[in-house]
C-alpha positions as CSV (number, residue, x, y, z in Angstrom):
1,M,15.6,-83.8,103.6
2,K,12.0,-83.3,102.9
3,V,12.6,-79.6,102.8
4,K,15.3,-80.0,100.2
5,M,13.0,-82.1,98.1
6,V,10.3,-79.5,98.3
7,L,12.7,-76.7,97.3
8,L,13.9,-78.8,94.4
9,C,10.4,-79.5,93.1
10,V,9.6,-75.8,93.4
11,L,12.7,-74.9,91.3
12,V,11.8,-77.5,88.7
13,I,8.3,-76.2,88.5
14,I,9.5,-72.6,88.1
15,G,11.9,-73.7,85.4
16,L,9.2,-75.4,83.5
17,I,6.9,-72.4,83.7
18,G,9.7,-70.1,82.4
19,A,10.4,-72.4,79.4
20,A,6.7,-72.5,78.6
21,C,6.6,-68.7,78.7
22,T,9.7,-68.4,76.5
23,A,8.1,-70.6,73.9
24,A,4.8,-68.6,74.0
25,V,6.5,-65.2,73.4
26,P,8.6,-65.1,70.2
27,T,11.9,-63.4,70.5
28,A,11.9,-60.1,68.5
29,T,14.1,-60.5,65.5
30,P,16.1,-57.3,65.0
31,G,15.4,-55.7,61.7
32,P,18.0,-54.3,59.3
33,T,19.9,-51.6,61.0
34,A,18.6,-48.2,59.7
35,A,21.3,-46.0,58.5
36,P,21.5,-42.9,60.5
37,T,19.5,-40.2,58.8
38,P,21.6,-37.2,58.3
39,A,20.1,-33.9,59.4
40,P,18.4,-32.3,56.4
41,T,20.7,-30.0,54.6
42,A,19.1,-26.8,53.2
43,V,19.0,-27.0,49.4
44,K,19.4,-23.8,47.6
45,T,16.4,-23.3,45.2
46,P,17.5,-21.9,41.9
47,A,15.9,-18.7,40.7
48,P,13.0,-19.4,38.3
49,T,14.3,-19.7,34.7
50,A,12.6,-17.5,32.1
51,P,10.8,-19.5,29.5
52,P,12.7,-19.9,26.2
53,T,12.7,-16.7,24.2
54,T,12.6,-18.3,20.8
55,A,10.0,-16.5,18.9
56,P,7.8,-18.2,16.3
57,T,10.0,-18.3,13.2
58,P,9.4,-15.0,11.5
59,A,8.6,-15.2,7.9
60,P,10.4,-15.8,5.7
61,T,13.2,-17.7,7.5
62,A,15.4,-18.0,4.5
63,P,13.0,-20.3,2.5
64,A,14.6,-22.7,0.0
65,S,13.0,-21.0,-3.0
66,P,10.6,-18.2,-3.8
67,V,7.0,-19.2,-4.4
68,A,6.4,-18.9,-8.1
69,T,3.1,-17.5,-9.4
70,L,1.6,-18.3,-12.7
71,A,-1.0,-16.1,-14.3
72,P,-1.6,-12.7,-12.5
73,S,-3.7,-13.5,-9.4
74,P,-5.7,-10.4,-8.5
75,V,-6.1,-10.2,-4.8
76,A,-7.2,-7.5,-2.5
77,T,-6.4,-8.2,1.1
78,A,-7.3,-4.7,2.1
79,S,-10.5,-3.0,1.5
80,P,-10.7,0.0,-0.9
81,L,-9.8,3.2,0.9
82,T,-10.9,6.8,0.6
83,G,-9.0,9.9,1.7
84,A,-5.9,9.9,3.9
85,A,-5.7,6.3,5.2
86,G,-3.5,3.3,5.3
87,V,-3.2,-0.4,4.5
88,T,-1.4,-3.0,6.7
89,V,-0.4,-6.5,5.6
90,T,0.7,-8.9,8.3
91,C,3.3,-11.7,8.2
92,D,0.5,-14.2,8.5
93,E,-1.1,-12.7,5.4
94,F,2.1,-12.9,3.4
95,Q,2.7,-16.5,4.6
96,A,-0.8,-17.4,3.3
97,D,-0.2,-15.5,0.0
98,P,3.3,-14.4,-0.8
99,N,2.1,-12.2,-3.7
100,T,-0.6,-9.9,-2.4
101,G,-1.9,-6.4,-3.1
102,A,-4.7,-3.9,-2.5
103,R,-6.5,-1.0,-4.2
104,V,-6.3,2.4,-2.6
105,Q,-8.3,5.5,-3.3
106,V,-7.0,8.9,-2.1
107,A,-7.9,12.5,-2.7
108,V,-5.5,14.8,-4.7
109,G,-3.1,16.3,-2.2
110,S,-3.8,13.7,0.5
111,T,-1.5,11.0,1.7
112,F,-1.8,7.3,2.7
113,T,0.6,4.8,4.2
114,M,1.5,1.2,3.3
115,T,2.7,-0.9,6.3
116,L,4.2,-4.3,5.5
117,C,5.5,-7.0,7.8
118,S,9.4,-7.1,7.8
119,N,11.9,-9.0,9.8
120,A,15.4,-7.6,9.8
121,S,16.8,-10.6,11.7
122,T,16.2,-12.9,8.7
123,G,18.3,-10.6,6.4
124,F,15.2,-9.8,4.3
125,S,14.0,-6.3,3.6
126,W,11.6,-4.6,1.3
127,S,12.6,-2.3,-1.6
128,A,12.9,1.1,0.1
129,A,11.8,2.9,-3.1
130,A,8.5,1.7,-4.4
131,K,8.2,1.2,-8.1
132,I,5.5,3.6,-9.3
133,G,3.9,3.2,-12.7
134,D,3.0,6.9,-13.2
135,T,5.0,9.3,-11.0
136,T,2.9,12.3,-12.2
137,V,-0.1,10.8,-10.3
138,L,1.5,9.3,-7.2
139,Q,4.7,10.3,-5.3
140,Q,6.5,8.4,-2.5
141,I,7.5,10.9,0.2
142,D,8.8,8.7,3.0
143,H,10.0,5.2,4.0
144,E,11.0,3.9,7.4
145,Y,11.6,0.7,9.4
146,L,9.8,0.2,12.7
147,A,11.5,-2.2,15.1
148,P,9.4,-4.9,16.8
149,T,7.6,-3.9,20.0
150,S,7.9,-7.5,21.3
151,L,11.0,-8.4,23.3
152,L,11.1,-11.9,21.8
153,I,14.2,-12.7,19.9
154,G,13.6,-12.8,16.2
155,A,10.2,-11.0,16.4
156,P,9.2,-9.2,13.2
157,G,9.0,-5.4,12.8
158,K,7.4,-3.3,10.0
159,E,8.3,-1.2,7.0
160,V,6.1,1.8,6.3
161,W,5.9,3.9,3.1
162,T,4.0,7.2,2.7
163,F,2.6,8.2,-0.6
164,K,0.9,11.4,-1.8
165,G,-1.7,11.8,-4.5
166,L,-0.5,14.4,-7.0
167,K,-3.3,14.6,-9.5
168,D,-6.3,12.8,-10.8
169,G,-5.4,9.5,-12.3
170,V,-4.7,5.8,-11.5
171,T,-1.3,4.1,-11.2
172,S,0.3,1.0,-9.9
173,F,2.9,0.8,-7.2
174,S,4.9,-2.2,-6.0
175,M,7.5,-3.4,-3.6
176,T,9.5,-6.7,-3.3
177,Y,10.9,-8.5,-0.2
178,S,14.5,-9.9,-0.7
179,Q,17.9,-10.5,0.8
180,P,19.8,-7.6,-0.8
181,W,23.2,-9.2,-1.1
182,E,24.6,-11.1,-4.1
183,G,23.3,-14.6,-4.0
184,G,20.5,-13.7,-1.5
185,Q,17.0,-14.8,-2.2
186,K,14.9,-12.3,-4.2
187,D,11.3,-11.4,-4.4
188,V,10.1,-14.1,-1.9
189,W,7.2,-11.8,-1.1
190,T,5.7,-9.1,-3.4
191,F,3.1,-6.4,-2.9
192,E,1.4,-4.7,-5.8
193,G,-1.1,-1.9,-5.3
194,N,-3.3,0.2,-7.5
195,A,-3.9,3.8,-6.5
196,V,-6.8,5.8,-7.7
197,V,-6.2,9.4,-7.1
198,G,-8.9,12.0,-7.0
199,S,-11.7,11.7,-9.6
200,P,-10.0,10.8,-12.8
201,L,-11.9,10.4,-16.1
202,S,-13.0,6.8,-16.3
203,V,-14.8,4.2,-18.3
204,G,-16.0,1.0,-16.7
205,V,-17.7,-2.1,-18.0
206,T,-19.4,-4.7,-15.8
207,C,-19.6,-8.5,-16.2
208,D,-23.4,-8.1,-17.0
209,E,-22.6,-5.8,-19.9
210,F,-20.1,-8.2,-21.4
211,E,-22.3,-11.2,-20.9
212,A,-25.1,-9.4,-22.7
213,Q,-23.1,-8.0,-25.6
214,G,-19.7,-9.8,-25.7
215,N,-18.2,-6.9,-27.7
216,V,-18.4,-3.5,-25.9
217,T,-17.5,-0.2,-27.5
218,K,-17.2,3.1,-25.6
219,A,-16.0,6.7,-26.3
220,L,-14.2,9.2,-24.2
221,Q,-13.3,12.9,-24.5
222,A,-10.1,14.0,-22.8
223,N,-7.7,17.0,-22.9
224,I,-4.0,17.1,-23.3
225,G,-2.4,16.1,-20.0
226,D,-5.4,14.3,-18.7
227,T,-5.1,10.9,-17.1
228,F,-8.0,8.5,-17.5
229,M,-8.8,5.0,-16.3
230,V,-10.4,1.9,-17.9
231,T,-11.9,-0.7,-15.6
232,L,-13.2,-4.0,-16.9
233,C,-14.8,-7.0,-15.2
234,S,-12.3,-9.9,-14.8
235,N,-12.5,-13.3,-13.1
236,A,-9.2,-15.0,-12.5
237,T,-10.9,-18.1,-11.2
238,T,-12.1,-18.9,-14.7
239,G,-8.6,-18.8,-16.2
240,F,-9.5,-15.8,-18.3
241,I,-7.5,-12.6,-18.3
242,W,-7.5,-9.4,-20.4
243,S,-4.7,-8.8,-22.9
244,E,-2.4,-5.8,-22.7
245,A,-3.9,-2.7,-24.3
246,T,-3.4,-2.1,-28.0
247,I,-3.3,1.6,-28.8
248,G,-4.0,2.7,-32.4
249,D,-1.8,5.9,-32.2
250,P,0.6,5.8,-29.2
251,S,1.6,9.5,-30.0
252,V,-1.9,10.6,-28.9
253,V,-2.4,8.4,-25.9
254,A,0.2,6.5,-23.8
255,W,-0.4,3.5,-21.4
256,T,0.9,4.2,-17.9
257,S,-0.1,1.2,-15.8
258,H,-2.2,-2.0,-15.6
259,G,-3.3,-3.8,-12.4
260,A,-5.9,-6.0,-11.0
261,W,-7.9,-6.4,-7.7
262,G,-10.1,-9.1,-6.5
263,P,-13.8,-9.3,-5.7
264,V,-15.3,-7.2,-2.8
265,T,-17.2,-10.3,-1.7
266,D,-16.0,-13.5,0.0
267,L,-18.0,-15.7,-2.4
268,V,-15.9,-18.3,-4.1
269,G,-15.5,-17.6,-7.8
270,A,-16.8,-14.0,-7.6
271,P,-15.3,-11.7,-10.2
272,G,-12.9,-8.8,-9.7
273,N,-11.6,-6.1,-12.0
274,E,-8.6,-5.2,-14.2
275,A,-7.8,-1.6,-14.6
276,W,-5.5,0.4,-17.0
277,S,-4.5,4.0,-16.8
278,F,-3.6,6.2,-19.8
279,R,-2.3,9.7,-20.4
280,A,-3.5,12.0,-23.2
281,L,-0.4,13.4,-25.0
282,K,-1.5,15.5,-27.9
283,M,-4.5,16.5,-29.9
284,G,-6.0,13.8,-32.0
285,Q,-8.1,10.7,-32.0
286,T,-7.1,7.0,-31.4
287,T,-8.5,3.7,-30.2
288,I,-7.7,1.4,-27.3
289,S,-8.6,-2.3,-27.5
290,M,-8.3,-5.4,-25.3
291,D,-9.4,-9.0,-25.6
292,Y,-10.5,-11.4,-22.9
293,S,-9.0,-14.9,-23.3
294,R,-7.5,-18.0,-21.7
295,P,-3.8,-17.4,-22.5
296,W,-2.6,-21.0,-22.8
297,E,-2.4,-23.0,-26.0
298,G,-5.9,-24.2,-26.9
299,G,-7.6,-21.8,-24.5
300,E,-10.6,-19.8,-25.7
301,K,-9.6,-16.5,-27.3
302,G,-11.4,-13.2,-27.6
303,V,-14.6,-14.3,-25.8
304,W,-15.1,-10.7,-24.8
305,N,-13.7,-7.6,-26.6
306,F,-13.5,-4.0,-25.6
307,K,-12.8,-1.0,-27.7
308,L,-12.5,2.7,-26.6
309,T,-12.4,5.6,-29.0
310,V,-10.5,8.5,-27.4
311,A,-10.7,12.1,-28.7
312,V,-8.0,14.4,-27.2
313,G,-8.5,18.1,-27.4
314,Q,-6.7,21.2,-26.2
315,P,-7.6,22.2,-22.6
316,L,-9.2,25.5,-21.9
317,A,-6.4,28.0,-21.3
318,V,-6.2,31.5,-19.8
319,T,-3.0,33.3,-20.7
320,I,-2.1,36.7,-19.4
321,T,1.0,38.5,-20.8
322,C,3.3,41.0,-19.0
323,D,1.7,43.9,-21.0
324,E,-1.8,43.1,-19.5
325,F,-0.3,43.5,-16.0
326,V,1.3,46.8,-16.8
327,G,-0.7,49.7,-15.2
328,G,-2.8,48.6,-12.3
329,G,-1.0,45.3,-12.0
330,K,-4.3,43.6,-11.3
331,Y,-6.2,41.1,-13.5
332,V,-9.8,40.0,-12.8
333,G,-11.5,37.6,-15.2
334,E,-14.0,34.7,-15.7
335,A,-13.8,31.3,-17.2
336,Q,-16.3,28.4,-17.8
337,V,-15.2,24.8,-18.0
338,A,-17.0,21.4,-18.1
339,A,-16.9,19.1,-15.1
340,G,-14.0,16.6,-15.6
341,S,-12.1,18.9,-17.9
342,T,-8.8,20.7,-17.4
343,L,-8.2,24.4,-17.0
344,R,-4.7,25.8,-17.8
345,V,-3.6,29.3,-16.5
346,S,-0.4,30.9,-17.8
347,L,0.9,34.1,-16.3
348,C,3.9,36.2,-17.3
349,S,6.7,35.8,-14.8
350,N,10.3,37.1,-14.7
351,A,12.6,35.2,-12.4
352,T,15.5,37.6,-13.0
353,T,13.6,40.3,-11.0
354,G,13.3,38.0,-7.9
355,F,9.5,38.0,-8.3
356,S,7.4,34.9,-8.5
357,W,3.7,34.0,-8.4
358,T,2.0,32.1,-5.5
359,E,2.9,28.5,-6.3
360,N,-0.2,27.0,-4.7
361,A,-3.1,29.0,-5.9
362,R,-5.7,30.1,-3.3
363,I,-8.9,28.3,-4.4
364,A,-12.1,29.3,-2.5
365,N,-13.7,25.9,-2.9
366,P,-11.2,23.1,-3.7
367,A,-14.1,20.6,-4.0
368,I,-15.1,22.3,-7.2
369,L,-11.7,23.0,-8.7
370,A,-8.4,21.3,-7.7
371,Q,-4.9,22.3,-8.6
372,T,-3.0,19.4,-10.2
373,G,0.2,21.0,-11.3
374,H,2.5,24.1,-11.4
375,E,5.7,24.8,-13.3
376,Y,7.9,27.7,-14.4
377,Q,8.6,27.9,-18.2
378,A,11.9,29.7,-19.0
379,P,11.8,32.4,-21.7
380,T,12.2,31.4,-25.3
381,S,14.0,34.6,-26.1
382,G,17.8,34.8,-25.7
383,L,17.7,38.3,-24.4
384,D,19.0,38.9,-21.0
385,G,16.2,39.6,-18.5
386,A,13.5,38.3,-20.8
387,P,10.4,37.1,-19.0
388,G,9.1,33.5,-18.9
389,N,5.8,32.1,-17.7
390,E,4.3,30.3,-14.7
391,V,1.7,27.7,-15.6
392,W,-0.9,26.1,-13.3
393,V,-3.2,23.2,-14.2
394,F,-6.6,22.8,-12.6
395,L,-9.2,20.0,-12.7
396,A,-12.9,20.8,-12.7
397,Q,-14.2,18.3,-10.2
398,K,-17.9,19.1,-9.9
399,R,-20.5,21.7,-10.9
400,G,-20.4,25.0,-9.1
401,Q,-18.5,28.3,-9.0
402,T,-15.3,29.3,-7.2
403,T,-12.4,31.7,-7.4
404,V,-8.7,31.3,-8.0
405,K,-6.2,33.9,-6.7
406,M,-2.4,34.4,-7.0
407,E,0.0,37.2,-6.1
408,Y,3.3,38.2,-7.7
409,S,5.8,39.0,-5.0
410,Q,9.4,38.9,-3.9
411,P,9.3,36.1,-1.3
412,W,12.0,37.2,1.1
413,E,11.6,39.3,4.1
414,G,11.3,43.0,3.1
415,G,10.7,42.1,-0.5
416,T,7.8,43.7,-2.4
417,K,4.5,41.9,-1.9
418,A,1.6,41.7,-4.3
419,A,3.1,43.9,-7.0
420,S,0.5,42.2,-9.3
421,T,-2.5,40.1,-8.5
422,F,-4.6,37.6,-10.5
423,E,-8.2,36.6,-9.7
424,L,-10.3,34.3,-11.9
425,T,-13.9,33.3,-11.2
426,V,-14.4,29.8,-12.6
427,T,-17.8,28.3,-13.3
428,V,-17.9,24.5,-13.7
429,K,-20.9,23.2,-15.7
């Protein structure tokens, strides 16, 4: 009995100890059952996408309306040039100033290029044929479109014109940028240049001269066929501009072009120039006058005045008849001419025989004497086989002495060569 009681007590004690232990150690509460994590599936990485190829909007992207300009605003975004060279105007420059221009100087016989921003994707294009004020001074010989070098969609390209200086003189040339179809926008950009070719006769007046005198009078001697230039100080920032030229006798002198270019300095309010070109038509004397005014109603008028007296004479001419070539067929002579003057050479020529003279004379020193023209003049006689004349025009550019040579030949293979020759020693004083 005692043994049973002892066993019972041991069991009770063991039970009490287990309960105490159970109370001391909290039962772990099961957390939320985690969803089974699927095995990672390989995700196909897309190939890198090229960045958007939308180019900056090329100008102009069909603007709502052309930018209007008021009074002529002489600007020169390109520096003056000499010799064979080129001028380039970018899209950014046209966006900053839709009506821009430049002054170009080129030697007689040399070429220069004009390169203007152009974007065919907008439907706009430049006038392929430039408008030239005096086509006897400047000739367009080429025009082309250059596609963009960038691969961006809508990137702009370029249009390029090539011009050649034909003879001493000054002229304007211009192009406009439009959508060519009916109803398309016109002249949203314009370019107007002034080309000074060779060393034309010229008269210039500075701002200092006008400020000192107010009214300036000059004189000029020219020959028939000469082109000459008048350059006057002008400051568009003041609101003043020169009037168009008034010519006393338009049968003696003709106006050929008028243009302007801005200052050569970046100073605000600095003056530029306005320039006119004229051609001497016949012997005689006339005047050319201009006034400097603010053109609006109430603006000051005639604050400066300019007057040029022009005397036009007959150019020095050397004329050789067919009779003078009979015999030896060789002519050797001399001539003297003043620097800046024109020399005219006329030689007997008979196209019916198949003979003709060297079109481009061989000039020993072209820096002294430059050829500016050549033409064939048909016979005035109605007789079959009657001879005509070939005529060359030369400009005496600077003092010195040189020779001019031509040959009279049948130009085809096997034709007679140098049947007659012409040699003239020219002294420029």
